[in-house]
Structures are given as structure tokens and as C-alpha cells.
N, CA, C and O atoms as a Tinker XYZ file with bonds, in Angstrom:
   540  protein
     1  N     98.714000   87.560000  166.219000    73     2
     2  CA    98.706000   87.935000  167.410000    64     1     3
     3  C     99.703000   87.176000  168.309000    63     2     4     5
     4  O     99.950000   85.970000  168.277000    81     3
     5  N    100.219000   88.105000  169.107000    73     3     6
     6  CA   101.176000   87.302000  170.166000    64     5     7
     7  C    100.604000   87.647000  171.598000    63     6     8     9
     8  O    100.798000   88.728000  172.153000    81     7
     9  N     99.857000   86.574000  172.145000    73     7    10
    10  CA    99.340000   86.841000  173.359000    64     9    11
    11  C    100.026000   87.372000  174.506000    63    10    12    13
    12  O     99.491000   88.139000  175.306000    81    11
    13  N    101.535000   86.850000  174.606000    73    11    14
    14  CA   102.151000   87.570000  175.639000    64    13    15
    15  C    102.739000   88.792000  175.489000    63    14    16    17
    16  O    103.470000   89.304000  176.337000    81    15
    17  N    102.382000   89.383000  174.211000    73    15    18
    18  CA   102.823000   90.685000  173.893000    64    17    19
    19  C    101.617000   91.620000  173.970000    63    18    20    21
    20  O    101.695000   92.733000  173.449000    81    19
    21  N    100.513000   91.223000  174.591000    73    19    22
    22  CA    99.340000   92.299000  174.623000    64    21    23
    23  C     99.651000   93.429000  175.571000    63    22    24    25
    24  O    100.285000   93.190000  176.598000    81    23
    25  N     99.234000   94.661000  175.278000    73    23    26
    26  CA    99.614000   95.758000  175.759000    64    25    27
    27  C    100.630000   96.501000  175.514000    63    26    28    29
    28  O    100.739000   97.622000  176.010000    81    27
    29  N    101.516000   95.976000  174.712000    73    27    30
    30  CA   102.847000   96.629000  174.311000    64    29    31
    31  C    102.646000   97.495000  173.051000    63    30    32    33
    32  O    102.153000   97.076000  172.003000    81    31
    33  N    103.026000   98.587000  173.245000    73    31    34
    34  CA   102.959000   99.558000  172.032000    64    33    35
    35  C    104.196000   99.907000  171.568000    63    34    36    37
    36  O    105.165000   99.896000  172.326000    81    35
    37  N    104.290000  100.235000  170.344000    73    35    38
    38  CA   105.370000  100.792000  169.581000    64    37    39
    39  C    104.889000  102.100000  168.863000    63    38    40    41
    40  O    103.799000  102.054000  168.293000    81    39
    41  N    105.554000  103.163000  168.846000    73    39    42
    42  CA   105.158000  104.410000  168.353000    64    41    43
    43  C    106.202000  104.843000  167.480000    63    42    44    45
    44  O    107.358000  104.439000  167.603000    81    43
    45  N    105.816000  105.696000  166.554000    73    43    46
    46  CA   106.639000  106.104000  165.341000    64    45    47
    47  C    106.257000  107.620000  165.327000    63    46    48    49
    48  O    105.062000  107.743000  165.060000    81    47
    49  N    106.844000  108.720000  165.514000    73    47    50
    50  CA   106.559000  110.036000  165.441000    64    49    51
    51  C    105.868000  110.554000  163.956000    63    50    52    53
    52  O    106.415000  110.357000  162.871000    81    51
    53  N    104.786000  111.132000  164.098000    73    51    54
    54  CA   104.121000  111.377000  162.789000    64    53    55
    55  C    104.959000  111.996000  161.783000    63    54    56    57
    56  O    104.692000  111.655000  160.631000    81    55
    57  N    105.926000  112.838000  161.936000    73    55    58
    58  CA   106.663000  113.592000  160.925000    64    57    59
    59  C    107.621000  112.467000  160.375000    63    58    60    61
    60  O    107.984000  112.520000  159.200000    81    59
    61  N    108.000000  111.539000  161.132000    73    59    62
    62  CA   108.904000  110.497000  160.759000    64    61    63
    63  C    108.222000  109.644000  159.738000    63    62    64    65
    64  O    108.783000  109.392000  158.671000    81    63
    65  N    107.029000  109.191000  160.028000    73    63    66
    66  CA   106.306000  108.473000  159.400000    64    65    67
    67  C    105.815000  109.095000  157.857000    63    66    68    69
    68  O    105.720000  108.429000  156.826000    81    67
    69  N    105.582000  110.323000  157.989000    73    67    70
    70  CA   105.190000  111.056000  156.747000    64    69    71
    71  C    106.497000  111.110000  155.824000    63    70    72    73
    72  O    106.406000  110.970000  154.605000    81    71
    73  N    107.630000  111.305000  156.429000    73    71    74
    74  CA   108.805000  111.710000  155.445000    64    73    75
    75  C    109.007000  109.876000  154.863000    63    74    76    77
    76  O    108.965000  109.645000  153.654000    81    75
    77  N    109.164000  109.010000  155.626000    73    75    78
    78  CA   109.305000  107.753000  155.254000    64    77    79
    79  C    108.179000  107.265000  154.004000    63    78    80    81
    80  O    108.518000  106.764000  152.932000    81    79
    81  N    107.136000  107.475000  154.326000    73    79    82
    82  CA   106.216000  107.286000  153.368000    64    81    83
    83  C    106.178000  107.921000  152.131000    63    82    84    85
    84  O    105.791000  107.400000  151.085000    81    83
    85  N    106.625000  109.164000  152.285000    73    83    86
    86  CA   107.007000  109.926000  151.114000    64    85    87
    87  C    107.836000  109.622000  150.239000    63    86    88    89
    88  O    107.673000  109.839000  149.038000    81    87
    89  N    109.031000  108.969000  150.855000    73    87    90
    90  CA   110.247000  108.708000  150.167000    64    89    91
    91  C    109.954000  107.251000  149.417000    63    90    92    93
    92  O    110.297000  107.011000  148.259000    81    91
    93  N    109.318000  106.410000  150.214000    73    91    94
    94  CA   108.984000  105.104000  149.735000    64    93    95
    95  C    107.991000  105.265000  148.560000    63    94    96    97
    96  O    108.001000  104.422000  147.663000    81    95
    97  N    107.213000  106.213000  148.527000    73    95    98
    98  CA   106.316000  106.507000  147.129000    64    97    99
    99  C    106.970000  106.947000  146.105000    63    98   100   101
   100  O    106.706000  106.643000  144.941000    81    99
   101  N    108.064000  107.855000  146.541000    73    99   102
   102  CA   108.756000  108.460000  145.221000    64   101   103
   103  C    109.671000  107.643000  144.747000    63   102   104   105
   104  O    109.656000  107.372000  143.547000    81   103
   105  N    110.572000  107.138000  145.543000    73   103   106
   106  CA   111.910000  106.257000  145.095000    64   105   107
   107  C    111.784000  104.784000  145.575000    63   106   108   109
   108  O    112.630000  104.029000  145.096000    81   107
   109  N    110.900000  104.244000  146.420000    73   107   110
   110  CA   110.835000  102.696000  146.409000    64   109   111
   111  C    111.649000  102.317000  147.529000    63   110   112   113
   112  O    111.563000  101.155000  147.926000    81   111
   113  N    112.563000  103.263000  148.200000    73   111   114
   114  CA   113.523000  102.652000  149.222000    64   113   115
   115  C    113.857000  104.032000  149.997000    63   114   116   117
   116  O    113.588000  105.162000  149.591000    81   115
   117  N    114.425000  103.726000  151.062000    73   115   118
   118  CA   114.887000  104.806000  152.082000    64   117   119
   119  C    116.468000  104.750000  152.331000    63   118   120   121
   120  O    116.956000  103.770000  152.894000    81   119
   121  N    117.079000  105.579000  151.997000    73   119   122
   122  CA   118.794000  105.477000  152.137000    64   121   123
   123  C    118.760000  106.409000  153.405000    63   122   124   125
   124  O    118.115000  107.454000  153.336000    81   123
   125  N    119.421000  106.077000  154.548000    73   123   126
   126  CA   119.677000  106.860000  155.547000    64   125   127
   127  C    121.050000  106.502000  156.167000    63   126   128   129
   128  O    121.746000  105.501000  155.995000    81   127
   129  N    121.262000  107.688000  157.001000    73   127   130
   130  CA   122.670000  107.595000  157.739000    64   129   131
   131  C    122.195000  106.987000  159.140000    63   130   132   133
   132  O    121.092000  107.177000  159.653000    81   131
   133  N    123.192000  106.257000  159.633000    73   131   134
   134  CA   123.107000  105.867000  160.912000    64   133   135
   135  C    124.560000  106.211000  161.992000    63   134   136   137
   136  O    125.673000  106.514000  161.562000    81   135
   137  N    124.250000  106.093000  163.202000    73   135   138
   138  CA   125.487000  106.404000  164.009000    64   137   139
   139  C    125.733000  105.358000  164.909000    63   138   140   141
   140  O    126.877000  105.396000  165.363000    81   139
   141  N    124.870000  104.221000  165.412000    73   139   142
   142  CA   125.136000  103.122000  165.845000    64   141   143
   143  C    125.180000  103.043000  167.242000    63   142   144   145
   144  O    126.189000  102.696000  167.857000    81   143
   145  N    124.043000  103.377000  167.798000    73   143   146
   146  CA   123.544000  103.368000  169.174000    64   145   147
   147  C    122.284000  103.203000  169.445000    63   146   148   149
   148  O    121.394000  103.630000  168.709000    81   147
   149  N    122.053000  102.498000  170.648000    73   147   150
   150  CA   120.622000  102.336000  171.149000    64   149   151
   151  C    120.637000  103.448000  172.243000    63   150   152   153
   152  O    121.582000  103.705000  172.990000    81   151
   153  N    119.169000  104.187000  172.195000    73   151   154
   154  CA   118.820000  105.051000  173.221000    64   153   155
   155  C    117.429000  105.409000  173.480000    63   154   156   157
   156  O    116.538000  105.020000  172.725000    81   155
   157  N    117.162000  106.228000  174.650000    73   155   158
   158  CA   116.036000  106.315000  174.786000    64   157   159
   159  C    115.786000  108.077000  175.396000    63   158   160   161
   160  O    116.674000  108.716000  175.960000    81   159
   161  N    114.443000  108.577000  175.124000    73   159   162
   162  CA   114.417000  109.903000  175.528000    64   161   163
   163  C    114.524000  110.065000  177.115000    63   162   164   165
   164  O    114.091000  109.175000  177.847000    81   163
   165  N    115.041000  111.082000  177.562000    73   163   166
   166  CA   115.240000  111.359000  179.055000    64   165   167
   167  C    115.072000  112.708000  179.086000    63   166   168   169
   168  O    115.450000  113.397000  178.139000    81   167
   169  N    114.381000  113.336000  180.373000    73   167   170
   170  CA   114.406000  114.784000  180.847000    64   169   171
   171  C    116.037000  115.035000  181.093000    63   170   172   173
   172  O    116.812000  114.139000  181.427000    81   171
   173  N    116.455000  116.602000  180.834000    73   171   174
   174  CA   117.456000  116.908000  181.522000    64   173   175
   175  C    117.433000  117.878000  182.566000    63   174   176   177
   176  O    116.823000  118.919000  182.324000    81   175
   177  N    118.127000  117.705000  183.985000    73   175   178
   178  CA   118.201000  118.718000  184.820000    64   177   179
   179  C    117.906000  120.049000  184.818000    63   178   180   181
   180  O    118.781000  120.639000  184.184000    81   179
   181  N    117.080000  120.787000  185.236000    73   179   182
   182  CA   116.803000  122.104000  184.961000    64   181   183
   183  C    118.344000  122.795000  184.963000    63   182   184   185
   184  O    118.894000  123.325000  183.998000    81   183
   185  N    118.862000  122.639000  186.285000    73   183   186
   186  CA   119.989000  123.436000  186.484000    64   185   187
   187  C    121.184000  123.454000  185.297000    63   186   188   189
   188  O    121.875000  124.420000  184.973000    81   187
   189  N    121.215000  122.187000  184.787000    73   187   190
   190  CA   122.210000  121.778000  183.526000    64   189   191
   191  C    121.567000  122.430000  182.448000    63   190   192   193
   192  O    122.263000  123.276000  181.887000    81   191
   193  N    120.477000  122.270000  182.030000    73   191   194
   194  CA   119.955000  123.045000  180.913000    64   193   195
   195  C    120.180000  124.916000  180.968000    63   194   196   197
   196  O    120.462000  125.632000  180.008000    81   195
   197  N    119.970000  125.306000  182.269000    73   195   198
   198  CA   120.164000  126.744000  182.380000    64   197   199
   199  C    121.725000  126.938000  182.413000    63   198   200   201
   200  O    122.185000  127.787000  181.649000    81   199
   201  N    122.580000  126.236000  183.220000    73   199   202
   202  CA   123.898000  126.575000  183.234000    64   201   203
   203  C    124.618000  126.482000  181.954000    63   202   204   205
   204  O    125.554000  127.242000  181.705000    81   203
   205  N    124.116000  125.361000  180.938000    73   203   206
   206  CA   124.720000  125.319000  179.672000    64   205   207
   207  C    124.042000  126.145000  178.489000    63   206   208   209
   208  O    124.462000  126.204000  177.333000    81   207
   209  N    122.921000  126.765000  179.000000    73   207   210
   210  CA   122.107000  127.560000  178.165000    64   209   211
   211  C    121.583000  126.467000  176.669000    63   210   212   213
   212  O    121.529000  126.804000  175.487000    81   211
   213  N    121.361000  125.534000  177.102000    73   211   214
   214  CA   120.912000  124.595000  176.237000    64   213   215
   215  C    119.327000  124.833000  175.685000    63   214   216   217
   216  O    118.483000  125.319000  176.438000    81   215
   217  N    119.030000  124.463000  174.377000    73   215   218
   218  CA   117.910000  124.861000  173.661000    64   217   219
   219  C    116.817000  123.831000  173.868000    63   218   220   221
   220  O    115.688000  124.081000  173.445000    81   219
   221  N    117.071000  122.713000  174.478000    73   219   222
   222  CA   116.337000  121.604000  174.987000    64   221   223
   223  C    116.255000  121.225000  176.513000    63   222   224   225
   224  O    117.155000  121.485000  177.312000    81   223
   225  N    115.208000  120.654000  176.798000    73   223   226
   226  CA   115.185000  120.172000  178.062000    64   225   227
   227  C    115.004000  118.727000  178.302000    63   226   228   229
   228  O    114.639000  118.211000  179.358000    81   227
   229  N    115.300000  118.141000  177.200000    73   227   230
   230  CA   115.524000  116.673000  177.231000    64   229   231
   231  C    116.278000  116.257000  176.191000    63   230   232   233
   232  O    116.545000  117.097000  175.331000    81   231
   233  N    116.706000  115.096000  176.063000    73   231   234
   234  CA   117.744000  114.561000  175.006000    64   233   235
   235  C    117.685000  112.941000  174.993000    63   234   236   237
   236  O    116.822000  112.352000  175.644000    81   235
   237  N    118.692000  112.226000  174.183000    73   235   238
   238  CA   118.539000  110.767000  174.145000    64   237   239
   239  C    119.755000  110.126000  174.972000    63   238   240   241
   240  O    120.943000  110.272000  174.683000    81   239
   241  N    119.356000  109.545000  175.826000    73   239   242
   242  CA   120.343000  108.646000  176.692000    64   241   243
   243  C    120.686000  107.612000  175.909000    63   242   244   245
   244  O    119.869000  106.869000  175.365000    81   243
   245  N    122.105000  107.508000  175.804000    73   243   246
   246  CA   122.867000  106.431000  175.276000    64   245   247
   247  C    122.728000  104.987000  176.190000    63   246   248   249
   248  O    123.204000  104.909000  177.323000    81   247
   249  N    122.179000  104.134000  175.689000    73   247   250
   250  CA   122.040000  102.973000  176.635000    64   249   251
   251  C    122.989000  101.802000  176.236000    63   250   252   253
   252  O    123.404000  100.977000  177.050000    81   251
   253  N    123.346000  101.808000  174.679000    73   251   254
   254  CA   124.294000  100.782000  174.203000    64   253   255
   255  C    124.978000  101.494000  173.028000    63   254   256   257
   256  O    124.544000  102.527000  172.519000    81   255
   257  N    126.084000  100.846000  172.645000    73   255   258
   258  CA   126.826000  101.357000  171.486000    64   257   259
   259  C    127.095000   99.836000  170.595000    63   258   260   261
   260  O    127.442000   98.798000  171.159000    81   259
   261  N    126.885000   99.947000  169.279000    73   259   262
   262  CA   127.262000   99.004000  168.534000    64   261   263
   263  C    128.993000   98.941000  168.349000    63   262   264   265
   264  O    129.645000   99.984000  168.316000    81   263
   265  N    129.503000   97.864000  168.259000    73   263   266
   266  CA   130.751000   97.556000  167.867000    64   265   267
   267  C    131.310000   98.281000  166.755000    63   266   268   269
   268  O    130.374000   98.571000  166.010000    81   267
   269  N    132.398000   98.706000  166.300000    73   267   270
   270  CA   133.022000   99.254000  165.144000    64   269   271
   271  C    131.792000  100.096000  164.447000    63   270   272   273
   272  O    131.472000   99.930000  163.270000    81   271
   273  N    131.098000  101.093000  165.405000    73   271   274
   274  CA   130.176000  101.990000  164.709000    64   273   275
   275  C    130.644000  103.367000  164.712000    63   274   276   277
   276  O    131.546000  103.644000  165.502000    81   275
   277  N    130.151000  104.319000  163.916000    73   275   278
   278  CA   130.486000  105.659000  163.851000    64   277   279
   279  C    130.338000  106.203000  165.538000    63   278   280   281
   280  O    131.180000  107.002000  165.947000    81   279
   281  N    129.423000  105.807000  166.307000    73   279   282
   282  CA   129.244000  106.325000  167.656000    64   281   283
   283  C    130.446000  105.608000  168.362000    63   282   284   285
   284  O    130.928000  106.319000  169.244000    81   283
   285  N    131.030000  104.457000  168.221000    73   283   286
   286  CA   132.084000  104.202000  169.059000    64   285   287
   287  C    133.330000  104.685000  168.519000    63   286   288   289
   288  O    134.245000  104.672000  169.342000    81   287
   289  N    133.592000  105.057000  167.501000    73   287   290
   290  CA   134.722000  105.646000  167.049000    64   289   291
   291  C    134.814000  107.209000  167.456000    63   290   292   293
   292  O    135.912000  107.718000  167.680000    81   291
   293  N    133.566000  107.974000  167.544000    73   291   294
   294  CA   133.503000  109.410000  168.045000    64   293   295
   295  C    133.744000  109.538000  169.518000    63   294   296   297
   296  O    133.900000  110.602000  170.117000    81   295
   297  N    133.756000  108.220000  170.082000    73   295   298
   298  CA   133.976000  108.253000  171.491000    64   297   299
   299  C    132.831000  108.282000  172.421000    63   298   300   301
   300  O    132.979000  108.424000  173.635000    81   299
   301  N    131.646000  108.142000  171.820000    73   299   302
   302  CA   130.263000  108.272000  172.628000    64   301   303
   303  C    130.406000  107.091000  173.555000    63   302   304   305
   304  O    130.930000  106.028000  173.222000    81   303
   305  N    129.790000  107.414000  175.005000    73   303   306
   306  CA   129.537000  106.371000  175.968000    64   305   307
   307  C    128.316000  106.113000  176.385000    63   306   308   309
   308  O    127.381000  106.904000  176.263000    81   307
   309  N    128.250000  105.119000  176.846000    73   307   310
   310  CA   126.764000  104.507000  177.563000    64   309   311
   311  C    126.673000  105.632000  178.540000    63   310   312   313
   312  O    127.724000  106.065000  179.011000    81   311
   313  N    125.496000  106.167000  178.905000    73   311   314
   314  CA   125.264000  107.146000  179.963000    64   313   315
   315  C    125.294000  108.655000  179.622000    63   314   316   317
   316  O    124.948000  109.558000  180.385000    81   315
   317  N    125.895000  108.831000  177.990000    73   315   318
   318  CA   126.078000  110.291000  177.559000    64   317   319
   319  C    124.719000  110.561000  177.202000    63   318   320   321
   320  O    124.012000  109.555000  177.140000    81   319
   321  N    124.128000  111.734000  176.934000    73   319   322
   322  CA   123.121000  112.199000  176.793000    64   321   323
   323  C    123.279000  113.149000  175.510000    63   322   324   325
   324  O    123.933000  114.190000  175.562000    81   323
   325  N    122.638000  112.711000  174.375000    73   323   326
   326  CA   122.787000  113.560000  172.931000    64   325   327
   327  C    121.724000  114.743000  173.090000    63   326   328   329
   328  O    120.560000  114.552000  173.440000    81   327
   329  N    122.263000  115.965000  172.795000    73   327   330
   330  CA   120.991000  117.091000  172.808000    64   329   331
   331  C    121.326000  118.049000  171.684000    63   330   332   333
   332  O    120.749000  119.132000  171.583000    81   331
   333  N    122.432000  117.572000  170.690000    73   331   334
   334  CA   122.534000  118.212000  169.491000    64   333   335
   335  C    123.159000  117.469000  168.501000    63   334   336   337
   336  O    124.082000  116.701000  168.773000    81   335
   337  N    122.695000  117.646000  167.269000    73   335   338
   338  CA   123.536000  116.846000  166.021000    64   337   339
   339  C    123.604000  118.010000  164.827000    63   338   340   341
   340  O    122.548000  118.489000  164.415000    81   339
   341  N    124.679000  118.376000  164.376000    73   339   342
   342  CA   124.951000  119.115000  163.335000    64   341   343
   343  C    124.384000  120.701000  163.617000    63   342   344   345
   344  O    123.826000  121.399000  162.770000    81   343
   345  N    124.669000  121.078000  165.007000    73   343   346
   346  CA   124.218000  122.573000  165.273000    64   345   347
   347  C    122.586000  122.636000  165.493000    63   346   348   349
   348  O    121.953000  123.671000  165.705000    81   347
   349  N    122.182000  121.646000  165.421000    73   347   350
   350  CA   120.630000  121.496000  165.606000    64   349   351
   351  C    120.108000  120.903000  166.914000    63   350   352   353
   352  O    120.545000  119.790000  167.209000    81   351
   353  N    119.310000  121.437000  167.667000    73   351   354
   354  CA   118.925000  120.536000  168.935000    64   353   355
   355  C    118.252000  119.337000  168.988000    63   354   356   357
   356  O    117.205000  119.236000  168.348000    81   355
   357  N    118.692000  118.342000  169.681000    73   355   358
   358  CA   117.894000  117.173000  169.725000    64   357   359
   359  C    117.233000  116.968000  171.054000    63   358   360   361
   360  O    117.924000  116.904000  172.071000    81   359
   361  N    115.858000  116.856000  171.100000    73   359   362
   362  CA   115.111000  116.826000  172.191000    64   361   363
   363  C    114.655000  115.250000  172.436000    63   362   364   365
   364  O    114.147000  114.904000  173.502000    81   363
   365  N    114.877000  114.366000  171.381000    73   363   366
   366  CA   114.367000  112.953000  171.396000    64   365   367
   367  C    114.893000  112.374000  170.331000    63   366   368   369
   368  O    115.439000  112.957000  169.394000    81   367
   369  N    114.723000  111.132000  170.471000    73   367   370
   370  CA   115.178000  110.185000  169.495000    64   369   371
   371  C    114.415000  110.460000  168.278000    63   370   372   373
   372  O    114.975000  110.024000  167.272000    81   371
   373  N    113.389000  111.009000  168.087000    73   371   374
   374  CA   112.557000  111.223000  166.795000    64   373   375
   375  C    113.379000  112.317000  165.995000    63   374   376   377
   376  O    113.765000  112.236000  164.829000    81   375
   377  N    113.553000  113.339000  166.871000    73   375   378
   378  CA   114.645000  114.388000  166.281000    64   377   379
   379  C    115.807000  113.850000  165.426000    63   378   380   381
   380  O    116.047000  114.178000  164.264000    81   379
   381  N    116.435000  113.045000  166.120000    73   379   382
   382  CA   117.636000  112.530000  165.630000    64   381   383
   383  C    117.385000  111.844000  164.525000    63   382   384   385
   384  O    118.105000  112.236000  163.606000    81   383
   385  N    116.547000  110.842000  164.175000    73   383   386
   386  CA   115.931000  110.136000  163.166000    64   385   387
   387  C    115.761000  111.151000  161.981000    63   386   388   389
   388  O    116.311000  111.012000  160.888000    81   387
   389  N    114.999000  112.109000  162.300000    73   387   390
   390  CA   114.884000  113.153000  161.102000    64   389   391
   391  C    116.098000  113.672000  160.606000    63   390   392   393
   392  O    116.152000  113.964000  159.412000    81   391
   393  N    117.135000  113.842000  161.372000    73   391   394
   394  CA   118.490000  114.521000  161.053000    64   393   395
   395  C    119.297000  113.534000  160.402000    63   394   396   397
   396  O    120.052000  113.947000  159.523000    81   395
   397  N    119.285000  112.291000  160.666000    73   395   398
   398  CA   120.166000  111.350000  160.132000    64   397   399
   399  C    119.721000  110.932000  158.538000    63   398   400   401
   400  O    119.418000  109.775000  158.249000    81   399
   401  N    119.725000  111.864000  157.710000    73   399   402
   402  CA   119.306000  111.828000  156.085000    64   401   403
   403  C    120.497000  111.066000  155.433000    63   402   404   405
   404  O    121.545000  110.619000  155.898000    81   403
   405  N    119.996000  111.081000  154.284000    73   403   406
   406  CA   121.324000  110.275000  153.383000    64   405   407
   407  C    122.268000  111.434000  152.980000    63   406   408   409
   408  O    123.393000  111.078000  152.630000    81   407
   409  N    122.036000  112.589000  152.971000    73   407   410
   410  CA   122.744000  113.743000  152.827000    64   409   411
   411  C    123.962000  113.691000  154.052000    63   410   412   413
   412  O    125.029000  114.288000  153.911000    81   411
   413  N    123.661000  112.965000  155.141000    73   411   414
   414  CA   124.687000  112.875000  156.318000    64   413   415
   415  C    125.732000  111.856000  155.981000    63   414   416   417
   416  O    126.896000  111.990000  156.357000    81   415
   417  N    125.303000  110.810000  155.253000    73   415   418
   418  CA   126.395000  109.690000  154.865000    64   417   419
   419  C    127.770000  110.253000  154.583000    63   418   420   421
   420  O    128.037000  110.976000  153.624000    81   419
   421  N    128.714000  109.801000  155.627000    73   419   422
   422  CA   130.132000  110.178000  155.202000    64   421   423
   423  C    130.556000  111.619000  155.409000    63   422   424   425
   424  O    131.673000  112.051000  155.122000    81   423
   425  N    129.464000  112.395000  155.985000    73   423   426
   426  CA   129.949000  113.720000  156.213000    64   425   427
   427  C    130.272000  114.035000  157.596000    63   426   428   429
   428  O    129.440000  113.702000  158.440000    81   427
   429  N    131.358000  114.632000  157.981000    73   427   430
   430  CA   131.720000  114.832000  159.269000    64   429   431
   431  C    130.783000  115.867000  159.758000    63   430   432   433
   432  O    130.400000  116.868000  159.152000    81   431
   433  N    130.447000  115.437000  161.052000    73   431   434
   434  CA   129.590000  116.863000  161.853000    64   433   435
   435  C    129.908000  116.408000  163.398000    63   434   436   437
   436  O    130.671000  115.545000  163.831000    81   435
   437  N    129.013000  117.339000  164.071000    73   435   438
   438  CA   129.436000  117.318000  165.308000    64   437   439
   439  C    127.835000  117.088000  166.026000    63   438   440   441
   440  O    126.737000  117.576000  165.761000    81   439
   441  N    128.335000  116.035000  167.120000    73   439   442
   442  CA   127.374000  115.628000  168.142000    64   441   443
   443  C    127.620000  116.332000  169.410000    63   442   444   445
   444  O    128.686000  116.262000  170.023000    81   443
   445  N    126.628000  116.989000  169.768000    73   443   446
   446  CA   126.597000  117.619000  171.243000    64   445   447
   447  C    126.142000  116.746000  172.248000    63   446   448   449
   448  O    124.995000  116.306000  172.180000    81   447
   449  N    126.849000  116.456000  173.119000    73   447   450
   450  CA   126.255000  115.547000  174.450000    64   449   451
   451  C    126.711000  116.108000  175.721000    63   450   452   453
   452  O    127.709000  116.811000  175.877000    81   451
   453  N    125.785000  115.684000  176.716000    73   451   454
   454  CA   126.171000  115.905000  177.930000    64   453   455
   455  C    126.593000  114.473000  178.768000    63   454   456   457
   456  O    125.826000  113.525000  178.939000    81   455
   457  N    127.965000  114.555000  179.232000    73   455   458
   458  CA   128.463000  113.657000  179.980000    64   457   459
   459  C    128.635000  114.115000  181.143000    63   458   460   461
   460  O    129.451000  115.023000  181.302000    81   459
   461  N    127.874000  113.570000  182.280000    73   459   462
   462  CA   127.574000  114.009000  183.474000    64   461   463
   463  C    127.224000  115.312000  183.605000    63   462   464   465
   464  O    126.021000  115.558000  183.515000    81   463
   465  N    127.978000  116.212000  183.794000    73   463   466
   466  CA   127.505000  117.586000  183.962000    64   465   467
   467  C    128.295000  118.642000  182.951000    63   466   468   469
   468  O    128.145000  119.861000  182.875000    81   467
   469  N    129.069000  117.887000  182.295000    73   467   470
   470  CA   129.963000  118.484000  181.011000    64   469   471
   471  C    129.116000  118.543000  179.748000    63   470   472   473
   472  O    128.159000  117.807000  179.507000    81   471
   473  N    129.628000  119.590000  178.912000    73   471   474
   474  CA   128.972000  119.681000  177.820000    64   473   475
   475  C    129.920000  119.446000  176.780000    63   474   476   477
   476  O    130.888000  120.201000  176.690000    81   475
   477  N    129.758000  118.408000  175.906000    73   475   478
   478  CA   131.018000  118.171000  174.973000    64   477   479
   479  C    130.517000  118.107000  173.474000    63   478   480   481
   480  O    129.367000  117.830000  173.136000    81   479
   481  N    131.436000  118.369000  172.740000    73   479   482
   482  CA   131.290000  117.993000  171.245000    64   481   483
   483  C    132.054000  117.097000  170.768000    63   482   484   485
   484  O    133.269000  117.184000  170.949000    81   483
   485  N    131.492000  116.031000  170.049000    73   483   486
   486  CA   132.202000  115.053000  169.335000    64   485   487
   487  C    132.048000  115.092000  167.849000    63   486   488   489
   488  O    131.022000  115.338000  167.214000    81   487
   489  N    133.143000  114.831000  167.442000    73   487   490
   490  CA   133.059000  114.592000  165.757000    64   489   491
   491  C    132.752000  113.362000  165.295000    63   490   492   493
   492  O    133.368000  112.376000  165.698000    81   491
   493  N    131.809000  113.283000  164.436000    73   491   494
   494  CA   131.361000  111.903000  164.199000    64   493   495
   495  C    130.838000  112.138000  162.719000    63   494   496   497
   496  O    130.251000  113.121000  162.268000    81   495
   497  N    131.327000  110.616000  161.903000    73   495   498
   498  CA   130.865000  110.752000  160.693000    64   497   499
   499  C    129.929000  109.552000  160.195000    63   498   500   501
   500  O    130.372000  108.456000  159.854000    81   499
   501  N    128.438000  109.941000  160.199000    73   499   502
   502  CA   127.493000  108.896000  160.188000    64   501   503
   503  C    127.946000  108.106000  158.567000    63   502   504   505
   504  O    128.495000  108.576000  157.570000    81   503
   505  N    127.374000  106.596000  158.912000    73   503   506
   506  CA   127.558000  105.688000  157.826000    64   505   507
   507  C    126.192000  105.329000  157.026000    63   506   508   509
   508  O    125.157000  105.502000  157.670000    81   507
   509  N    126.089000  104.925000  155.910000    73   507   510
   510  CA   125.060000  104.481000  155.333000    64   509   511
   511  C    124.388000  103.191000  156.401000    63   510   512   513
   512  O    125.012000  102.187000  156.746000    81   511
   513  N    123.167000  103.488000  156.737000    73   511   514
   514  CA   122.373000  102.494000  157.434000    64   513   515
   515  C    122.399000  101.019000  156.532000    63   514   516   517
   516  O    122.161000  100.988000  155.325000    81   515
   517  N    122.689000   99.976000  157.245000    73   515   518
   518  CA   122.884000   98.605000  156.362000    64   517   519
   519  C    121.400000   97.935000  156.641000    63   518   520   521
   520  O    120.933000   97.966000  157.779000    81   519
   521  N    120.728000   97.368000  155.618000    73   519   522
   522  CA   119.326000   96.445000  155.784000    64   521   523
   523  C    119.575000   95.730000  157.003000    63   522   524   525
   524  O    120.703000   95.347000  157.313000    81   523
   525  N    118.456000   95.523000  157.767000    73   523   526
   526  CA   118.427000   94.447000  158.843000    64   525   527
   527  C    118.354000   93.275000  158.057000    63   526   528   529
   528  O    118.044000   93.148000  156.872000    81   527
   529  N    118.815000   92.118000  159.228000    73   527   530
   530  CA   118.953000   90.693000  158.406000    64   529   531
   531  C    117.592000   90.059000  158.121000    63   530   532   533
   532  O    117.514000   89.113000  157.337000    81   531
   533  N    116.411000   90.609000  158.800000    73   531   534
   534  CA   115.088000   90.046000  158.423000    64   533   535
   535  C    114.442000   90.937000  157.450000    63   534   536   537
   536  O    113.214000   90.893000  157.376000    81   535
   537  N    115.237000   91.908000  156.535000    73   535   538
   538  CA   114.494000   92.370000  155.511000    64   537   539
   539  C    114.763000   92.025000  154.066000    63   538   540
   540  O    114.044000   92.482000  153.177000    81   539
């Protein structure tokens, strides 16, 4: 127990947890794709949703980008909001995690983002996620 960390909670969406547990039982490991950014869920302004006919009312705010990552190469910027991946709506980080499957490794796809009030599509090629140093 870490006394200074009392009251801090971490959550994983149930669908993500079920997927991961099933793969670990079946194959003993998880092979995932990654695009290399840090983000958080944010609501979108209603007028932006209506103007661009977006299928979601929230997205993933890009708060950091890893050096030499697929996100950096695709032109993703801090402050962008991801609202779609591979023609599928992204309402939050859990949606994006579910979409970053092993089938996406090395496959060119489209990332739909909001950059201020402009809707943009960026081409991105996810890479295989690398194990963390502590694993």
C-alpha cells in the first residue's frame, strides 16, 4: 500500500478487460498496435459536432506525443482531438484502445481529428507496441 496514493483510482473499460483476459488465456500474450501519444477524454462543443456532422460528442485530447512515433510522423499535434480511427467513431480512449488491434500493425489507416474548429484526416501507420521496461 502506498499511503500517499490513497484515493487515487485507475479504471479500465470492461470491454477492454474482457478482450485482454480472453487473449491472455488463449495465447499467453497480447500483441497490439500503438500510435504513440498520451491523451484524455474530453467533450466536444455541440456547435462543432453539429457543423461537422460528427457521430460522437466527445473525443481524445492529445496531451503529449512520443518522439519518432507513428503519431509524430502522421502530423498529430498536442491539442488535437481524435474523433475517428479507420472510419470508426472514437468517443474516448477506451474506444481507441479497442481499435488498436494486432491487425492494424503496419497498415495505413486514417485518423480523424479536430484541430481547433477544423476537421482533418491524417494518414497513420500504427506500429507494434513494445513491451514496457518494467515488464
